[in-house]
mmCIF file of the N, C-alpha and C atoms, coordinates in Angstrom:
data_MODEL
# 
_entry.id   MODEL 
# 
loop_
_atom_site.group_PDB 
_atom_site.id 
_atom_site.type_symbol 
_atom_site.label_atom_id 
_atom_site.label_alt_id 
_atom_site.label_comp_id 
_atom_site.label_asym_id 
_atom_site.label_entity_id 
_atom_site.label_seq_id 
_atom_site.pdbx_PDB_ins_code 
_atom_site.Cartn_x 
_atom_site.Cartn_y 
_atom_site.Cartn_z 
_atom_site.occupancy 
_atom_site.B_iso_or_equiv 
_atom_site.pdbx_formal_charge 
_atom_site.auth_seq_id 
_atom_site.auth_comp_id 
_atom_site.auth_asym_id 
_atom_site.auth_atom_id 
_atom_site.pdbx_PDB_model_num 
ATOM 1   N N  . MET A 1 1  ? 9.929   -18.889 21.145 1.00 0.00 ? 1  MET A N  1 
ATOM 2   C CA . MET A 1 1  ? 10.511  -17.843 21.958 1.00 0.00 ? 1  MET A CA 1 
ATOM 3   C C  . MET A 1 1  ? 11.133  -16.794 21.041 1.00 0.00 ? 1  MET A C  1 
ATOM 4   N N  . ALA A 1 2  ? 10.956  -15.551 21.395 1.00 0.00 ? 2  ALA A N  1 
ATOM 5   C CA . ALA A 1 2  ? 11.470  -14.449 20.581 1.00 0.00 ? 2  ALA A CA 1 
ATOM 6   C C  . ALA A 1 2  ? 12.989  -14.362 20.689 1.00 0.00 ? 2  ALA A C  1 
ATOM 7   N N  . THR A 1 3  ? 13.600  -14.026 19.579 1.00 0.00 ? 3  THR A N  1 
ATOM 8   C CA . THR A 1 3  ? 15.043  -13.813 19.571 1.00 0.00 ? 3  THR A CA 1 
ATOM 9   C C  . THR A 1 3  ? 15.341  -12.392 20.030 1.00 0.00 ? 3  THR A C  1 
ATOM 10  N N  . ASN A 1 4  ? 16.607  -12.129 20.290 1.00 0.00 ? 4  ASN A N  1 
ATOM 11  C CA . ASN A 1 4  ? 16.998  -10.775 20.683 1.00 0.00 ? 4  ASN A CA 1 
ATOM 12  C C  . ASN A 1 4  ? 16.664  -9.765  19.595 1.00 0.00 ? 4  ASN A C  1 
ATOM 13  N N  . ASN A 1 5  ? 16.829  -10.164 18.320 1.00 0.00 ? 5  ASN A N  1 
ATOM 14  C CA . ASN A 1 5  ? 16.487  -9.270  17.212 1.00 0.00 ? 5  ASN A CA 1 
ATOM 15  C C  . ASN A 1 5  ? 15.008  -8.919  17.244 1.00 0.00 ? 5  ASN A C  1 
ATOM 16  N N  . GLU A 1 6  ? 14.167  -9.922  17.448 1.00 0.00 ? 6  GLU A N  1 
ATOM 17  C CA . GLU A 1 6  ? 12.720  -9.688  17.490 1.00 0.00 ? 6  GLU A CA 1 
ATOM 18  C C  . GLU A 1 6  ? 12.346  -8.780  18.658 1.00 0.00 ? 6  GLU A C  1 
ATOM 19  N N  . GLN A 1 7  ? 12.931  -9.036  19.801 1.00 0.00 ? 7  GLN A N  1 
ATOM 20  C CA . GLN A 1 7  ? 12.622  -8.219  20.975 1.00 0.00 ? 7  GLN A CA 1 
ATOM 21  C C  . GLN A 1 7  ? 13.075  -6.779  20.783 1.00 0.00 ? 7  GLN A C  1 
ATOM 22  N N  . ALA A 1 8  ? 14.265  -6.598  20.253 1.00 0.00 ? 8  ALA A N  1 
ATOM 23  C CA . ALA A 1 8  ? 14.790  -5.247  20.052 1.00 0.00 ? 8  ALA A CA 1 
ATOM 24  C C  . ALA A 1 8  ? 13.923  -4.449  19.095 1.00 0.00 ? 8  ALA A C  1 
ATOM 25  N N  . VAL A 1 9  ? 13.525  -5.070  17.993 1.00 0.00 ? 9  VAL A N  1 
ATOM 26  C CA . VAL A 1 9  ? 12.719  -4.347  17.011 1.00 0.00 ? 9  VAL A CA 1 
ATOM 27  C C  . VAL A 1 9  ? 11.291  -4.135  17.527 1.00 0.00 ? 9  VAL A C  1 
ATOM 28  N N  . THR A 1 10 ? 10.794  -5.032  18.349 1.00 0.00 ? 10 THR A N  1 
ATOM 29  C CA . THR A 1 10 ? 9.478   -4.848  18.964 1.00 0.00 ? 10 THR A CA 1 
ATOM 30  C C  . THR A 1 10 ? 9.485   -3.637  19.889 1.00 0.00 ? 10 THR A C  1 
ATOM 31  N N  . TYR A 1 11 ? 10.490  -3.559  20.743 1.00 0.00 ? 11 TYR A N  1 
ATOM 32  C CA . TYR A 1 11 ? 10.593  -2.410  21.646 1.00 0.00 ? 11 TYR A CA 1 
ATOM 33  C C  . TYR A 1 11 ? 10.794  -1.113  20.869 1.00 0.00 ? 11 TYR A C  1 
ATOM 34  N N  . ALA A 1 12 ? 11.587  -1.163  19.809 1.00 0.00 ? 12 ALA A N  1 
ATOM 35  C CA . ALA A 1 12 ? 11.798  0.030   18.979 1.00 0.00 ? 12 ALA A CA 1 
ATOM 36  C C  . ALA A 1 12 ? 10.480  0.487   18.361 1.00 0.00 ? 12 ALA A C  1 
ATOM 37  N N  . ALA A 1 13 ? 9.682   -0.463  17.885 1.00 0.00 ? 13 ALA A N  1 
ATOM 38  C CA . ALA A 1 13 ? 8.385   -0.122  17.291 1.00 0.00 ? 13 ALA A CA 1 
ATOM 39  C C  . ALA A 1 13 ? 7.461   0.494   18.339 1.00 0.00 ? 13 ALA A C  1 
ATOM 40  N N  . LEU A 1 14 ? 7.479   -0.035  19.540 1.00 0.00 ? 14 LEU A N  1 
ATOM 41  C CA . LEU A 1 14 ? 6.647   0.523   20.610 1.00 0.00 ? 14 LEU A CA 1 
ATOM 42  C C  . LEU A 1 14 ? 7.087   1.937   20.983 1.00 0.00 ? 14 LEU A C  1 
ATOM 43  N N  . ILE A 1 15 ? 8.384   2.170   20.996 1.00 0.00 ? 15 ILE A N  1 
ATOM 44  C CA . ILE A 1 15 ? 8.903   3.508   21.295 1.00 0.00 ? 15 ILE A CA 1 
ATOM 45  C C  . ILE A 1 15 ? 8.450   4.497   20.229 1.00 0.00 ? 15 ILE A C  1 
ATOM 46  N N  . LEU A 1 16 ? 8.591   4.107   18.966 1.00 0.00 ? 16 LEU A N  1 
ATOM 47  C CA . LEU A 1 16 ? 8.167   4.987   17.878 1.00 0.00 ? 16 LEU A CA 1 
ATOM 48  C C  . LEU A 1 16 ? 6.666   5.260   17.950 1.00 0.00 ? 16 LEU A C  1 
ATOM 49  N N  . ALA A 1 17 ? 5.885   4.220   18.202 1.00 0.00 ? 17 ALA A N  1 
ATOM 50  C CA . ALA A 1 17 ? 4.432   4.382   18.284 1.00 0.00 ? 17 ALA A CA 1 
ATOM 51  C C  . ALA A 1 17 ? 4.049   5.294   19.445 1.00 0.00 ? 17 ALA A C  1 
ATOM 52  N N  . ASP A 1 18 ? 4.723   5.132   20.565 1.00 0.00 ? 18 ASP A N  1 
ATOM 53  C CA . ASP A 1 18 ? 4.433   5.958   21.736 1.00 0.00 ? 18 ASP A CA 1 
ATOM 54  C C  . ASP A 1 18 ? 4.715   7.433   21.466 1.00 0.00 ? 18 ASP A C  1 
ATOM 55  N N  . ASP A 1 19 ? 5.716   7.697   20.641 1.00 0.00 ? 19 ASP A N  1 
ATOM 56  C CA . ASP A 1 19 ? 6.058   9.078   20.283 1.00 0.00 ? 19 ASP A CA 1 
ATOM 57  C C  . ASP A 1 19 ? 5.236   9.600   19.115 1.00 0.00 ? 19 ASP A C  1 
ATOM 58  N N  . GLY A 1 20 ? 4.377   8.754   18.552 1.00 0.00 ? 20 GLY A N  1 
ATOM 59  C CA . GLY A 1 20 ? 3.548   9.174   17.429 1.00 0.00 ? 20 GLY A CA 1 
ATOM 60  C C  . GLY A 1 20 ? 4.314   9.286   16.123 1.00 0.00 ? 20 GLY A C  1 
ATOM 61  N N  . VAL A 1 21 ? 5.419   8.564   16.025 1.00 0.00 ? 21 VAL A N  1 
ATOM 62  C CA . VAL A 1 21 ? 6.272   8.595   14.837 1.00 0.00 ? 21 VAL A CA 1 
ATOM 63  C C  . VAL A 1 21 ? 5.913   7.416   13.939 1.00 0.00 ? 21 VAL A C  1 
ATOM 64  N N  . GLU A 1 22 ? 5.892   7.655   12.634 1.00 0.00 ? 22 GLU A N  1 
ATOM 65  C CA . GLU A 1 22 ? 5.614   6.581   11.682 1.00 0.00 ? 22 GLU A CA 1 
ATOM 66  C C  . GLU A 1 22 ? 6.679   5.490   11.805 1.00 0.00 ? 22 GLU A C  1 
ATOM 67  N N  . ILE A 1 23 ? 6.240   4.249   11.796 1.00 0.00 ? 23 ILE A N  1 
ATOM 68  C CA . ILE A 1 23 ? 7.156   3.116   11.941 1.00 0.00 ? 23 ILE A CA 1 
ATOM 69  C C  . ILE A 1 23 ? 7.634   2.688   10.563 1.00 0.00 ? 23 ILE A C  1 
ATOM 70  N N  . THR A 1 24 ? 8.929   2.899   10.319 1.00 0.00 ? 24 THR A N  1 
ATOM 71  C CA . THR A 1 24 ? 9.551   2.475   9.067  1.00 0.00 ? 24 THR A CA 1 
ATOM 72  C C  . THR A 1 24 ? 10.774  1.633   9.396  1.00 0.00 ? 24 THR A C  1 
ATOM 73  N N  . ALA A 1 25 ? 11.223  0.869   8.420  1.00 0.00 ? 25 ALA A N  1 
ATOM 74  C CA . ALA A 1 25 ? 12.406  0.031   8.622  1.00 0.00 ? 25 ALA A CA 1 
ATOM 75  C C  . ALA A 1 25 ? 13.617  0.888   8.970  1.00 0.00 ? 25 ALA A C  1 
ATOM 76  N N  . ASP A 1 26 ? 13.777  2.012   8.282  1.00 0.00 ? 26 ASP A N  1 
ATOM 77  C CA . ASP A 1 26 ? 14.920  2.895   8.547  1.00 0.00 ? 26 ASP A CA 1 
ATOM 78  C C  . ASP A 1 26 ? 14.904  3.426   9.974  1.00 0.00 ? 26 ASP A C  1 
ATOM 79  N N  . LYS A 1 27 ? 13.740  3.797   10.454 1.00 0.00 ? 27 LYS A N  1 
ATOM 80  C CA . LYS A 1 27 ? 13.633  4.325   11.816 1.00 0.00 ? 27 LYS A CA 1 
ATOM 81  C C  . LYS A 1 27 ? 13.867  3.232   12.851 1.00 0.00 ? 27 LYS A C  1 
ATOM 82  N N  . LEU A 1 28 ? 13.392  2.031   12.572 1.00 0.00 ? 28 LEU A N  1 
ATOM 83  C CA . LEU A 1 28 ? 13.634  0.910   13.485 1.00 0.00 ? 28 LEU A CA 1 
ATOM 84  C C  . LEU A 1 28 ? 15.123  0.597   13.561 1.00 0.00 ? 28 LEU A C  1 
ATOM 85  N N  . LEU A 1 29 ? 15.787  0.588   12.410 1.00 0.00 ? 29 LEU A N  1 
ATOM 86  C CA . LEU A 1 29 ? 17.229  0.328   12.382 1.00 0.00 ? 29 LEU A CA 1 
ATOM 87  C C  . LEU A 1 29 ? 18.002  1.432   13.097 1.00 0.00 ? 29 LEU A C  1 
ATOM 88  N N  . ALA A 1 30 ? 17.611  2.681   12.866 1.00 0.00 ? 30 ALA A N  1 
ATOM 89  C CA . ALA A 1 30 ? 18.300  3.805   13.505 1.00 0.00 ? 30 ALA A CA 1 
ATOM 90  C C  . ALA A 1 30 ? 18.144  3.757   15.021 1.00 0.00 ? 30 ALA A C  1 
ATOM 91  N N  . LEU A 1 31 ? 16.947  3.453   15.479 1.00 0.00 ? 31 LEU A N  1 
ATOM 92  C CA . LEU A 1 31 ? 16.693  3.417   16.919 1.00 0.00 ? 31 LEU A CA 1 
ATOM 93  C C  . LEU A 1 31 ? 17.455  2.280   17.596 1.00 0.00 ? 31 LEU A C  1 
ATOM 94  N N  . THR A 1 32 ? 17.452  1.108   16.991 1.00 0.00 ? 32 THR A N  1 
ATOM 95  C CA . THR A 1 32 ? 18.182  -0.010  17.592 1.00 0.00 ? 32 THR A CA 1 
ATOM 96  C C  . THR A 1 32 ? 19.688  0.236   17.546 1.00 0.00 ? 32 THR A C  1 
ATOM 97  N N  . LYS A 1 33 ? 20.166  0.849   16.467 1.00 0.00 ? 33 LYS A N  1 
ATOM 98  C CA . LYS A 1 33 ? 21.600  1.153   16.367 1.00 0.00 ? 33 LYS A CA 1 
ATOM 99  C C  . LYS A 1 33 ? 22.005  2.160   17.437 1.00 0.00 ? 33 LYS A C  1 
ATOM 100 N N  . THR A 1 34 ? 21.164  3.171   17.655 1.00 0.00 ? 34 THR A N  1 
ATOM 101 C CA . THR A 1 34 ? 21.430  4.170   18.688 1.00 0.00 ? 34 THR A CA 1 
ATOM 102 C C  . THR A 1 34 ? 21.477  3.522   20.070 1.00 0.00 ? 34 THR A C  1 
ATOM 103 N N  . ALA A 1 35 ? 20.678  2.489   20.257 1.00 0.00 ? 35 ALA A N  1 
ATOM 104 C CA . ALA A 1 35 ? 20.661  1.767   21.534 1.00 0.00 ? 35 ALA A CA 1 
ATOM 105 C C  . ALA A 1 35 ? 21.837  0.808   21.667 1.00 0.00 ? 35 ALA A C  1 
ATOM 106 N N  . GLY A 1 36 ? 22.650  0.714   20.611 1.00 0.00 ? 36 GLY A N  1 
ATOM 107 C CA . GLY A 1 36 ? 23.814  -0.170  20.656 1.00 0.00 ? 36 GLY A CA 1 
ATOM 108 C C  . GLY A 1 36 ? 23.488  -1.611  20.334 1.00 0.00 ? 36 GLY A C  1 
ATOM 109 N N  . ILE A 1 37 ? 22.369  -1.825  19.655 1.00 0.00 ? 37 ILE A N  1 
ATOM 110 C CA . ILE A 1 37 ? 21.941  -3.178  19.303 1.00 0.00 ? 37 ILE A CA 1 
ATOM 111 C C  . ILE A 1 37 ? 21.956  -3.325  17.790 1.00 0.00 ? 37 ILE A C  1 
ATOM 112 N N  . GLU A 1 38 ? 22.736  -4.257  17.315 1.00 0.00 ? 38 GLU A N  1 
ATOM 113 C CA . GLU A 1 38 ? 22.789  -4.531  15.878 1.00 0.00 ? 38 GLU A CA 1 
ATOM 114 C C  . GLU A 1 38 ? 21.763  -5.613  15.557 1.00 0.00 ? 38 GLU A C  1 
ATOM 115 N N  . ILE A 1 39 ? 20.831  -5.287  14.675 1.00 0.00 ? 39 ILE A N  1 
ATOM 116 C CA . ILE A 1 39 ? 19.841  -6.278  14.259 1.00 0.00 ? 39 ILE A CA 1 
ATOM 117 C C  . ILE A 1 39 ? 19.982  -6.533  12.772 1.00 0.00 ? 39 ILE A C  1 
ATOM 118 N N  . GLU A 1 40 ? 19.502  -7.670  12.356 1.00 0.00 ? 40 GLU A N  1 
ATOM 119 C CA . GLU A 1 40 ? 19.492  -7.981  10.934 1.00 0.00 ? 40 GLU A CA 1 
ATOM 120 C C  . GLU A 1 40 ? 18.397  -7.142  10.285 1.00 0.00 ? 40 GLU A C  1 
ATOM 121 N N  . PRO A 1 41 ? 18.697  -6.493  9.159  1.00 0.00 ? 41 PRO A N  1 
ATOM 122 C CA . PRO A 1 41 ? 17.717  -5.611  8.511  1.00 0.00 ? 41 PRO A CA 1 
ATOM 123 C C  . PRO A 1 41 ? 16.391  -6.287  8.167  1.00 0.00 ? 41 PRO A C  1 
ATOM 124 N N  . ILE A 1 42 ? 16.402  -7.595  7.977  1.00 0.00 ? 42 ILE A N  1 
ATOM 125 C CA . ILE A 1 42 ? 15.155  -8.291  7.637  1.00 0.00 ? 42 ILE A CA 1 
ATOM 126 C C  . ILE A 1 42 ? 14.105  -8.092  8.722  1.00 0.00 ? 42 ILE A C  1 
ATOM 127 N N  . TRP A 1 43 ? 14.536  -8.044  9.993  1.00 0.00 ? 43 TRP A N  1 
ATOM 128 C CA . TRP A 1 43 ? 13.586  -7.866  11.090 1.00 0.00 ? 43 TRP A CA 1 
ATOM 129 C C  . TRP A 1 43 ? 12.924  -6.501  11.025 1.00 0.00 ? 43 TRP A C  1 
ATOM 130 N N  . ALA A 1 44 ? 13.694  -5.478  10.734 1.00 0.00 ? 44 ALA A N  1 
ATOM 131 C CA . ALA A 1 44 ? 13.125  -4.132  10.622 1.00 0.00 ? 44 ALA A CA 1 
ATOM 132 C C  . ALA A 1 44 ? 12.139  -4.071  9.466  1.00 0.00 ? 44 ALA A C  1 
ATOM 133 N N  . ASN A 1 45 ? 12.492  -4.690  8.354  1.00 0.00 ? 45 ASN A N  1 
ATOM 134 C CA . ASN A 1 45 ? 11.599  -4.699  7.191  1.00 0.00 ? 45 ASN A CA 1 
ATOM 135 C C  . ASN A 1 45 ? 10.306  -5.449  7.481  1.00 0.00 ? 45 ASN A C  1 
ATOM 136 N N  . LEU A 1 46 ? 10.406  -6.601  8.127  1.00 0.00 ? 46 LEU A N  1 
ATOM 137 C CA . LEU A 1 46 ? 9.217   -7.395  8.449  1.00 0.00 ? 46 LEU A CA 1 
ATOM 138 C C  . LEU A 1 46 ? 8.266   -6.640  9.378  1.00 0.00 ? 46 LEU A C  1 
ATOM 139 N N  . PHE A 1 47 ? 8.815   -6.065  10.421 1.00 0.00 ? 47 PHE A N  1 
ATOM 140 C CA . PHE A 1 47 ? 7.974   -5.349  11.376 1.00 0.00 ? 47 PHE A CA 1 
ATOM 141 C C  . PHE A 1 47 ? 7.374   -4.097  10.757 1.00 0.00 ? 47 PHE A C  1 
ATOM 142 N N  . ALA A 1 48 ? 8.151   -3.372  9.964  1.00 0.00 ? 48 ALA A N  1 
ATOM 143 C CA . ALA A 1 48 ? 7.633   -2.163  9.319  1.00 0.00 ? 48 ALA A CA 1 
ATOM 144 C C  . ALA A 1 48 ? 6.488   -2.508  8.375  1.00 0.00 ? 48 ALA A C  1 
ATOM 145 N N  . LYS A 1 49 ? 6.640   -3.578  7.605  1.00 0.00 ? 49 LYS A N  1 
ATOM 146 C CA . LYS A 1 49 ? 5.570   -3.998  6.687  1.00 0.00 ? 49 LYS A CA 1 
ATOM 147 C C  . LYS A 1 49 ? 4.340   -4.452  7.463  1.00 0.00 ? 49 LYS A C  1 
ATOM 148 N N  . ALA A 1 50 ? 4.547   -5.205  8.536  1.00 0.00 ? 50 ALA A N  1 
ATOM 149 C CA . ALA A 1 50 ? 3.422   -5.716  9.325  1.00 0.00 ? 50 ALA A CA 1 
ATOM 150 C C  . ALA A 1 50 ? 2.638   -4.589  9.997  1.00 0.00 ? 50 ALA A C  1 
ATOM 151 N N  . LEU A 1 51 ? 3.319   -3.519  10.355 1.00 0.00 ? 51 LEU A N  1 
ATOM 152 C CA . LEU A 1 51 ? 2.665   -2.425  11.077 1.00 0.00 ? 51 LEU A CA 1 
ATOM 153 C C  . LEU A 1 51 ? 2.298   -1.251  10.181 1.00 0.00 ? 51 LEU A C  1 
ATOM 154 N N  . GLU A 1 52 ? 2.606   -1.361  8.904  1.00 0.00 ? 52 GLU A N  1 
ATOM 155 C CA . GLU A 1 52 ? 2.328   -0.283  7.958  1.00 0.00 ? 52 GLU A CA 1 
ATOM 156 C C  . GLU A 1 52 ? 0.831   0.053   7.928  1.00 0.00 ? 52 GLU A C  1 
ATOM 157 N N  . GLY A 1 53 ? 0.524   1.324   8.146  1.00 0.00 ? 53 GLY A N  1 
ATOM 158 C CA . GLY A 1 53 ? -0.862  1.779   8.097  1.00 0.00 ? 53 GLY A CA 1 
ATOM 159 C C  . GLY A 1 53 ? -1.711  1.379   9.289  1.00 0.00 ? 53 GLY A C  1 
ATOM 160 N N  . ARG A 1 54 ? -1.094  0.837   10.318 1.00 0.00 ? 54 ARG A N  1 
ATOM 161 C CA . ARG A 1 54 ? -1.846  0.407   11.503 1.00 0.00 ? 54 ARG A CA 1 
ATOM 162 C C  . ARG A 1 54 ? -1.515  1.304   12.685 1.00 0.00 ? 54 ARG A C  1 
ATOM 163 N N  . ASN A 1 55 ? -2.475  1.471   13.529 1.00 0.00 ? 55 ASN A N  1 
ATOM 164 C CA . ASN A 1 55 ? -2.280  2.236   14.746 1.00 0.00 ? 55 ASN A CA 1 
ATOM 165 C C  . ASN A 1 55 ? -1.892  1.251   15.847 1.00 0.00 ? 55 ASN A C  1 
ATOM 166 N N  . VAL A 1 56 ? -0.623  1.258   16.218 1.00 0.00 ? 56 VAL A N  1 
ATOM 167 C CA . VAL A 1 56 ? -0.113  0.306   17.207 1.00 0.00 ? 56 VAL A CA 1 
ATOM 168 C C  . VAL A 1 56 ? -0.807  0.503   18.547 1.00 0.00 ? 56 VAL A C  1 
ATOM 169 N N  . ASN A 1 57 ? -1.093  1.733   18.910 1.00 0.00 ? 57 ASN A N  1 
ATOM 170 C CA . ASN A 1 57 ? -1.781  1.983   20.183 1.00 0.00 ? 57 ASN A CA 1 
ATOM 171 C C  . ASN A 1 57 ? -3.156  1.327   20.198 1.00 0.00 ? 57 ASN A C  1 
ATOM 172 N N  . ASP A 1 58 ? -3.883  1.408   19.080 1.00 0.00 ? 58 ASP A N  1 
ATOM 173 C CA . ASP A 1 58 ? -5.185  0.741   18.996 1.00 0.00 ? 58 ASP A CA 1 
ATOM 174 C C  . ASP A 1 58 ? -5.034  -0.774  19.078 1.00 0.00 ? 58 ASP A C  1 
ATOM 175 N N  . LEU A 1 59 ? -4.005  -1.305  18.437 1.00 0.00 ? 59 LEU A N  1 
ATOM 176 C CA . LEU A 1 59 ? -3.763  -2.750  18.506 1.00 0.00 ? 59 LEU A CA 1 
ATOM 177 C C  . LEU A 1 59 ? -3.541  -3.189  19.948 1.00 0.00 ? 59 LEU A C  1 
ATOM 178 N N  . LEU A 1 60 ? -2.770  -2.415  20.693 1.00 0.00 ? 60 LEU A N  1 
ATOM 179 C CA . LEU A 1 60 ? -2.498  -2.756  22.089 1.00 0.00 ? 60 LEU A CA 1 
ATOM 180 C C  . LEU A 1 60 ? -3.749  -2.654  22.957 1.00 0.00 ? 60 LEU A C  1 
ATOM 181 N N  . MET A 1 61 ? -4.549  -1.647  22.710 1.00 0.00 ? 61 MET A N  1 
ATOM 182 C CA . MET A 1 61 ? -5.761  -1.454  23.510 1.00 0.00 ? 61 MET A CA 1 
ATOM 183 C C  . MET A 1 61 ? -6.819  -2.516  23.225 1.00 0.00 ? 61 MET A C  1 
ATOM 184 N N  . ASN A 1 62 ? -6.815  -3.078  22.036 1.00 0.00 ? 62 ASN A N  1 
ATOM 185 C CA . ASN A 1 62 ? -7.827  -4.055  21.648 1.00 0.00 ? 62 ASN A CA 1 
ATOM 186 C C  . ASN A 1 62 ? -7.342  -5.494  21.728 1.00 0.00 ? 62 ASN A C  1 
ATOM 187 N N  . ILE A 1 63 ? -6.209  -5.734  22.329 1.00 0.00 ? 63 ILE A N  1 
ATOM 188 C CA . ILE A 1 63 ? -5.656  -7.086  22.390 1.00 0.00 ? 63 ILE A CA 1 
ATOM 189 C C  . ILE A 1 63 ? -6.591  -8.025  23.149 1.00 0.00 ? 63 ILE A C  1 
ATOM 190 N N  . GLY A 1 64 ? -7.278  -7.528  24.151 1.00 0.00 ? 64 GLY A N  1 
ATOM 191 C CA . GLY A 1 64 ? -8.207  -8.356  24.916 1.00 0.00 ? 64 GLY A CA 1 
ATOM 192 C C  . GLY A 1 64 ? -9.398  -8.813  24.099 1.00 0.00 ? 64 GLY A C  1 
ATOM 193 N N  . ALA A 1 65 ? -9.794  -8.034  23.120 1.00 0.00 ? 65 ALA A N  1 
ATOM 194 C CA . ALA A 1 65 ? -10.938 -8.389  22.280 1.00 0.00 ? 65 ALA A CA 1 
ATOM 195 C C  . ALA A 1 65 ? -10.615 -9.547  21.354 1.00 0.00 ? 65 ALA A C  1 
ATOM 196 N N  . VAL A 1 66 ? -9.339  -9.724  21.047 1.00 0.00 ? 66 VAL A N  1 
ATOM 197 C CA . VAL A 1 66 ? -8.917  -10.785 20.133 1.00 0.00 ? 66 VAL A CA 1 
ATOM 198 C C  . VAL A 1 66 ? -8.789  -12.107 20.872 1.00 0.00 ? 66 VAL A C  1 
ATOM 199 N N  . CYS A 1 67 ? -8.355  -12.049 22.112 1.00 0.00 ? 67 CYS A N  1 
ATOM 200 C CA . CYS A 1 67 ? -8.099  -13.281 22.880 1.00 0.00 ? 67 CYS A CA 1 
ATOM 201 C C  . CYS A 1 67 ? -9.363  -13.866 23.447 1.00 0.00 ? 67 CYS A C  1 
# 
């Protein structure tokens, strides 16, 4: 089960992707902080590295092809 940190950074990444903004650890931290959610920086770093150079919208659209 996802922790609150994981969920917060996931939603932050989706928001950034929806706006066409590059997903970086700094932007994930800034967005979650603005939302009033304190996350451990490791989560922002992990998600930013995992999504680096990837088109999140394409990943979402092709999720059915993987399953």
